[in-house]
C-alpha positions as CSV (number, residue, x, y, z in Angstrom):
1,X,29.2,37.6,-2.0
2,X,25.6,38.7,-2.8
3,X,24.8,39.6,-6.4
4,X,21.9,42.1,-6.5
5,X,19.6,42.5,-9.5
6,X,19.7,45.6,-11.6
7,X,17.2,47.4,-9.3
8,X,19.6,47.0,-6.4
9,X,17.1,45.1,-4.1
10,X,17.0,41.4,-3.3
11,X,14.7,39.7,-0.8
12,X,15.4,36.0,-0.1
13,X,15.1,33.2,2.5
14,X,18.1,32.0,4.5
15,X,17.6,28.6,6.4
16,X,19.9,27.4,9.2
17,X,19.8,24.0,11.0
18,X,20.3,23.6,14.7
19,X,23.8,24.5,15.6
20,X,24.7,25.9,12.2
21,X,27.3,28.6,12.2
22,X,27.7,31.3,9.6
23,X,31.3,32.4,10.0
24,X,32.2,36.0,10.5
25,X,32.1,38.0,7.2
26,X,31.1,41.4,5.8
27,X,29.3,42.8,2.7
28,X,29.6,46.0,0.6
29,X,25.8,46.5,0.8
30,X,23.1,46.9,3.4
31,X,21.2,44.0,4.8
32,X,18.0,43.7,6.9
33,X,17.5,40.4,8.7
34,X,14.0,39.4,9.9
35,X,13.4,36.2,11.9
36,X,10.6,34.1,10.4
37,X,11.0,31.1,12.7
38,X,13.4,29.8,15.4
39,X,16.1,31.5,17.3
40,X,19.8,32.1,17.3
41,X,22.6,34.5,18.1
42,X,24.2,37.2,16.0
43,X,27.7,38.5,16.6
44,X,27.7,42.1,15.2
45,X,30.8,44.2,15.3
46,X,32.1,42.1,18.2
47,X,28.8,42.2,20.3
48,X,26.5,39.3,20.8
49,X,22.7,39.7,20.6
50,X,19.8,37.3,20.5
51,X,18.0,36.7,17.2
52,X,14.2,36.4,17.9
53,X,10.9,37.4,16.3
54,X,10.7,40.8,18.1
55,X,14.0,42.0,16.8
56,X,15.2,43.2,13.4
57,X,18.8,43.5,12.4
58,X,20.1,46.3,10.1
59,X,23.6,45.6,8.9
60,X,25.6,48.4,7.3
61,X,28.3,47.9,4.7
62,X,31.6,46.5,5.9
63,X,30.1,45.5,9.3
64,X,31.6,42.2,10.6
65,X,28.9,39.7,11.6
66,X,28.3,36.0,12.1
67,X,25.2,33.9,13.0
68,X,24.8,30.9,15.3
69,X,21.5,29.0,15.0
70,X,20.5,27.7,18.4
71,X,17.5,26.0,16.9
72,X,16.1,25.7,13.4
73,X,16.4,29.3,12.2
74,X,14.7,30.8,9.1
75,X,15.5,34.4,8.2
76,X,14.3,36.7,5.6
77,X,17.2,38.7,4.2
78,X,16.6,42.0,2.5
79,X,19.8,43.0,0.8
80,X,20.0,46.4,-1.0
81,X,22.4,49.0,-2.3
82,X,21.9,52.4,-0.7
83,X,22.6,54.1,-4.0
84,X,19.4,52.6,-5.4
85,X,17.4,54.6,-2.8
86,X,16.3,58.2,-3.1
87,X,19.0,60.7,-2.1
88,X,17.0,61.9,0.9
89,X,16.6,58.3,2.2
90,X,20.3,57.6,1.8
91,X,21.4,60.7,3.5
92,X,18.7,61.5,6.1
93,X,17.8,57.9,7.2
94,X,20.7,55.6,6.4
95,X,23.6,57.9,7.0
96,X,22.2,60.0,9.8
97,X,19.9,57.6,11.7
98,X,21.8,54.3,11.1
99,X,25.5,55.1,10.6
100,X,26.3,51.8,12.4
101,X,24.7,48.4,12.3
102,X,21.7,48.2,14.7
103,X,19.6,45.6,16.5
104,X,16.1,47.1,16.5
105,X,13.6,46.0,19.1
106,X,10.1,46.1,17.7
107,X,6.8,46.3,19.6
108,X,3.9,44.1,18.3
109,X,2.4,46.9,16.2
110,X,5.6,47.8,14.5
111,X,6.3,44.2,13.8
112,X,2.9,43.8,12.1
113,X,3.7,46.7,9.8
114,X,7.1,45.4,8.9
115,X,5.7,41.9,8.1
116,X,3.1,43.5,5.8
117,X,5.7,45.4,3.9
118,X,7.9,42.4,3.5
119,X,4.9,40.4,2.2
120,X,4.3,43.2,-0.4
121,X,8.0,43.0,-1.4
122,X,7.8,39.2,-1.8
123,X,4.8,39.7,-4.0
124,X,6.4,42.4,-6.2
125,X,9.6,40.4,-6.5
126,X,7.7,37.3,-7.7
127,X,5.8,39.2,-10.4
128,X,6.9,41.1,-13.4
129,X,5.6,44.4,-14.8
130,X,6.9,47.9,-15.5
131,X,6.2,49.1,-11.9
132,X,7.7,46.2,-9.9
133,X,11.0,47.9,-9.4
134,X,9.3,51.1,-8.2
135,X,7.1,49.2,-5.9
136,X,10.0,47.4,-4.3
137,X,11.9,50.6,-3.8
138,X,8.8,52.3,-2.2
139,X,8.2,49.4,0.2
140,X,11.8,49.3,1.2
141,X,11.8,53.0,1.9
142,X,8.7,52.6,4.0
143,X,10.5,50.0,6.1
144,X,13.5,52.3,6.6
145,X,11.2,55.2,7.4
146,X,9.3,53.0,9.9
147,X,12.6,52.1,11.6
148,X,13.8,55.7,11.7
149,X,10.5,57.0,13.1
150,X,10.2,54.2,15.7
151,X,13.0,55.8,17.7
152,X,14.6,52.4,18.2
153,X,18.3,52.2,18.2
154,X,20.8,49.4,18.6
155,X,20.4,47.3,21.7
156,X,22.7,48.7,24.3
157,X,24.5,46.8,27.0
158,X,25.3,49.7,29.3
159,X,23.2,50.4,32.4
160,X,21.3,53.4,30.9
161,X,20.5,51.5,27.7
162,X,19.2,48.5,29.8
163,X,17.0,50.9,31.9
164,X,15.7,52.6,28.8
165,X,14.8,49.3,27.1
166,X,13.1,48.2,30.3
167,X,11.0,51.4,30.3
168,X,10.1,50.7,26.6
169,X,9.0,47.2,27.4
170,X,6.9,48.4,30.4
171,X,5.1,50.9,28.1
172,X,4.5,48.2,25.5
173,X,2.8,46.0,28.1
174,X,0.9,48.7,30.1
175,X,0.0,51.3,27.4
176,X,-3.7,51.1,28.3
177,X,-3.0,52.2,31.9
178,X,-2.4,55.7,33.2
179,X,1.3,56.0,32.9
180,X,3.4,59.1,33.8
181,X,7.2,59.6,33.9
182,X,6.8,60.0,37.7
183,X,5.2,56.5,38.0
184,X,7.9,55.0,35.8
185,X,10.6,56.7,37.9
186,X,9.1,55.3,41.0
187,X,9.1,51.8,39.6
188,X,12.7,52.2,38.3
189,X,13.8,53.9,41.6
190,X,15.3,56.8,39.7
191,X,14.1,60.4,39.1
192,X,11.5,61.4,36.5
193,X,14.1,63.7,34.8
194,X,16.5,60.8,34.6
195,X,13.8,58.6,33.0
196,X,13.2,61.2,30.3
197,X,16.9,61.8,29.7
198,X,18.0,58.2,29.3
199,X,14.9,57.2,27.2
200,X,15.4,60.1,24.8
201,X,19.1,59.5,24.6
202,X,18.4,55.9,23.5
203,X,15.2,56.2,21.4
204,X,15.1,59.8,20.3
205,X,11.7,60.6,21.9
206,X,10.4,60.9,25.5
207,X,8.5,58.1,27.2
208,X,5.3,60.1,26.9
209,X,5.8,60.5,23.2
210,X,6.4,56.8,22.8
211,X,3.3,56.0,24.9
212,X,1.2,58.1,22.5
213,X,2.8,56.3,19.5
214,X,1.9,52.9,20.9
215,X,-1.7,54.0,21.8
216,X,-2.3,55.5,18.4
217,X,-0.9,52.3,16.7
218,X,-3.4,50.2,18.6
219,X,-6.2,52.6,17.9
220,X,-5.5,52.5,14.2
221,X,-5.7,48.7,14.3
222,X,-9.0,48.8,16.2
223,X,-10.5,51.4,13.9
224,X,-9.6,49.5,10.7
225,X,-10.3,46.0,11.9
226,X,-13.3,46.3,14.2
227,X,-16.6,48.2,14.4
228,X,-16.0,49.3,18.0
229,X,-17.3,52.8,18.8
230,X,-14.8,55.6,18.9
231,X,-15.5,56.1,22.6
232,X,-14.7,52.4,23.3
233,X,-11.5,52.6,21.2
234,X,-10.5,55.7,23.2
235,X,-11.1,53.9,26.5
236,X,-9.4,50.6,25.4
237,X,-6.1,52.2,24.4
238,X,-5.8,54.3,27.6
239,X,-6.9,57.8,26.8
240,X,-8.8,59.5,29.6
241,X,-11.3,61.4,27.4
242,X,-12.4,61.6,23.7
243,X,-11.2,65.2,23.0
244,X,-7.6,64.2,24.1
245,X,-7.8,61.1,21.9
246,X,-9.1,63.0,18.9
247,X,-6.3,65.6,19.3
248,X,-3.5,63.0,19.7
249,X,-4.8,60.9,16.8
250,X,-5.1,63.9,14.4
251,X,-1.7,65.2,15.3
252,X,-0.2,61.8,14.6
253,X,-2.2,60.5,11.6
254,X,-3.3,63.9,10.1
255,X,-6.9,62.5,10.0
256,X,-9.7,62.3,12.6
257,X,-10.5,58.8,13.9
258,X,-13.8,58.8,12.0
259,X,-12.2,59.8,8.7
260,X,-9.4,57.3,9.2
261,X,-12.0,54.5,9.7
262,X,-14.0,55.6,6.6
263,X,-10.9,55.7,4.4
264,X,-9.7,52.2,5.5
265,X,-13.2,50.8,5.1
266,X,-13.3,52.2,1.6
267,X,-9.9,50.7,0.9
268,X,-11.1,47.3,2.2
269,X,-14.2,47.4,-0.1
270,X,-12.1,48.1,-3.1
271,X,-9.7,45.3,-2.3
272,X,-12.6,42.9,-1.7
273,X,-14.3,44.0,-4.9
């Protein structure tokens, strides 16, 4: 039984020793599990999946689950009542995108964003002013939006799901190379059309769209955290020429790379000041 505060959101730490078993149970609220340290196994609606730092678990109400700690396991548990969210979040993200519990595989860039949002929520929960409840709600909605936009779905054990996940991992590790659906198809020994179909079926976007997402995420990090030239950033993340990079970046971020860098630099100066 989890008792939520009045704002309907609770973030807390859950520690498990080696071999500890949390018996199968269910809740009437949503939960997001994030692994801080260690590893384990979760049984979710009858299916077993690994608990590790690159995966996030979203558990919907009345979903049976249990946890086995294979080593010392520390989780951050974000429990919330969907009715505390904006109506559009409850209907368009939770109901439509996550009608069932899901194991979400995160690439390194998505994981970084999730960690930052969880840190912000921990800060807001530990402080008290008139805006803390709003801040918690906003950061939670950002996490849910990130999960929905990522195109990640529950880890699937059928052959198409495994192939799609293998394609995703290949893109995560080779995003800086010249990658096409045809090249992926050759590696996977299937047709390019099949590559696009199974990837879109599992993740909601094509491999090319996902490749662009990954490249733009890396570019944003380089622009905000380094002083590398735009041309160098373009080259490093795998774009063949600067105009293509500018067009893809502006379509995704709604800002040019230069303007994005200036805005983030201004934000850093304000924070440091």
